[in-house]
C-alpha positions as CSV (number, residue, x, y, z in Angstrom):
1,X,77.8,-107.7,-8.2
2,X,81.8,-109.0,-8.3
3,X,83.7,-107.4,-5.9
4,X,87.0,-105.1,-7.8
5,X,90.0,-104.5,-6.2
6,X,92.2,-101.7,-7.6
7,X,95.8,-100.6,-6.6
8,X,98.3,-97.8,-6.7
9,X,102.1,-99.4,-6.9
10,X,104.1,-98.1,-3.9
11,X,107.5,-100.1,-5.8
12,X,108.3,-102.8,-8.7
13,X,107.4,-105.9,-8.0
14,X,109.5,-108.6,-5.7
15,X,110.8,-111.7,-7.2
16,X,107.6,-113.4,-6.4
17,X,106.0,-110.8,-8.3
18,X,104.3,-109.2,-5.3
19,X,103.6,-105.2,-5.3
20,X,103.9,-102.9,-2.3
21,X,100.9,-100.9,-2.5
22,X,100.8,-97.1,-1.2
23,X,96.6,-97.7,-1.9
24,X,94.0,-100.2,-2.2
25,X,90.4,-99.8,-3.1
26,X,87.8,-102.7,-3.3
27,X,84.1,-101.7,-5.6
28,X,82.3,-103.7,-4.0
29,X,78.8,-104.7,-2.2
30,X,78.2,-104.2,1.6
31,X,77.9,-107.9,1.8
32,X,81.1,-108.5,0.2
33,X,82.9,-106.0,2.4
34,X,81.3,-107.4,5.4
35,X,83.0,-110.7,4.1
36,X,86.5,-109.2,3.2
37,X,86.3,-107.3,7.2
38,X,85.4,-111.0,8.8
39,X,88.0,-112.8,6.8
40,X,90.6,-110.3,7.8
41,X,89.3,-110.7,11.7
42,X,89.5,-114.0,11.6
43,X,93.1,-113.8,9.9
44,X,94.3,-111.7,12.4
45,X,93.3,-114.0,15.5
46,X,94.9,-116.7,13.5
47,X,98.3,-114.9,13.2
48,X,98.0,-114.4,16.8
49,X,97.5,-117.7,17.8
50,X,99.8,-119.5,15.4
51,X,102.6,-116.6,15.4
52,X,105.4,-117.2,12.8
53,X,103.9,-120.6,11.8
54,X,101.0,-119.0,10.1
55,X,101.6,-118.8,6.3
56,X,98.9,-117.3,4.5
57,X,95.4,-117.6,4.1
58,X,93.0,-117.0,1.1
59,X,89.6,-115.2,1.2
60,X,88.7,-117.4,-1.5
61,X,89.3,-120.7,0.3
62,X,87.2,-120.4,3.3
63,X,84.3,-122.6,2.7
64,X,81.9,-120.6,4.7
65,X,82.4,-117.6,1.8
66,X,79.6,-119.2,-0.6
67,X,79.2,-116.0,-2.5
68,X,83.0,-116.0,-2.8
69,X,83.3,-117.1,-6.4
70,X,86.5,-118.0,-8.0
71,X,86.0,-115.4,-10.7
72,X,86.1,-112.9,-7.8
73,X,89.3,-110.9,-6.7
74,X,91.1,-112.8,-4.1
75,X,92.2,-111.5,-0.4
76,X,95.7,-112.9,0.6
77,X,96.8,-112.1,4.3
78,X,100.5,-112.9,5.5
79,X,101.9,-112.0,8.8
80,X,104.3,-109.0,8.8
81,X,108.0,-110.2,8.6
């Protein structure tokens, strides 16, 4: 099953095209949800380690995520501003 992500926009898009969401829904398998959870945990650890030097990270770029295909939804993490 390919993971899908849905959201409800809280505001209009920013100049870089991102929208703040009031809610995010993942339609996913337990395996993919665990991959997302592990990625979020690793990203939090990297943000703690690198602080403001941490730019952003893509789940799709993680080499150990073999089932994550290029046509799957990408999860991107960045530190709060």
